[in-house]
C-alpha positions in Angstrom: -17.8 5.5 -4.8 -14.1 5.9 -5.7 -11.4 3.4 -5.0 -8.7 4.0 -2.4 -5.3 2.7 -3.3 -2.2 2.3 -1.1 -0.4 5.3 -2.8 -3.2 7.6 -1.7 -2.6 7.1 2.1 -1.1 10.1 3.8 1.5 9.8 6.6 -0.2 8.5 9.7 -3.2 7.0 7.9 -4.1 3.4 8.1 -6.3 1.1 6.1 -6.9 -2.6 5.3 -5.9 -4.3 2.1 -8.9 -5.3 0.0 -7.1 -6.7 -3.1 -3.8 -6.6 -5.0 -4.3 -5.9 -8.6 -0.9 -5.3 -10.0 1.0 -6.9 -12.9 1.7 -10.6 -12.2 5.4 -10.3 -11.2 4.8 -7.3 -8.9 1.6 -8.9 -7.5 3.6 -11.9 -6.4 6.2 -9.6 -4.7 3.5 -7.6 -2.9 1.8 -10.8 -1.7 5.1 -12.1 -0.4 5.6 -8.9 1.5 2.4 -9.6 3.4 0.0 -7.4 1.4 -2.9 -9.9 1.5 -6.6 -9.1 1.9 -7.4 -8.1 5.5 -3.9 -6.9 6.3 -3.6 -3.5 8.1 -1.2 -1.1 6.5 0.0 2.3 7.8 1.8 5.0 5.8 4.8 5.9 8.1 6.7 8.3 5.9 7.1 9.8 2.4 10.2 11.1 0.8 10.4 14.9 0.3 9.3 14.5 -3.3 6.5 12.1 -2.2 7.9 9.0 -3.9 8.7 6.4 -2.5 6.7 6.1 0.6 7.2 3.8 3.6 4.5 1.5 4.9 4.2 -0.5 8.1 3.0 -4.0 7.0 2.9 -6.8 9.6 5.6 -5.3 11.8 8.0 -4.4 8.9 8.5 -1.1 7.2 8.6 -1.4 3.5 9.3 1.3 0.9 7.2 1.2 -2.3 7.1 3.5 -5.3 3.8 5.2 -5.9 3.2 3.4 -9.2 3.7 0.0 -7.4 1.5 1.0 -4.4 -1.2 2.0 -6.8 -1.9 -1.6 -7.5 -3.0 -2.3 -3.9 -6.7 -1.6 -3.4 -7.8 -0.7 0.1 -11.1 -1.0 1.9 -13.2 2.1 2.2 -13.2 5.5 0.4 -10.7 8.4 0.4 
């Protein structure tokens, strides 16, 4: 079983956060944005180059770089 991370979501796909495993300063920021276990996240858009991407998190749209979104593990498989 492979791990699905936030940066792997395609536009229109949704998943739930399983864990945030980023460097400590970024982990705190992501948790403050509402990316806590159990939270539903939807990829709403990606830039033409694919980075950054916009995610709907608890009613707010947040843009994250791919390398930062890679630290958010999602429930399920790709």
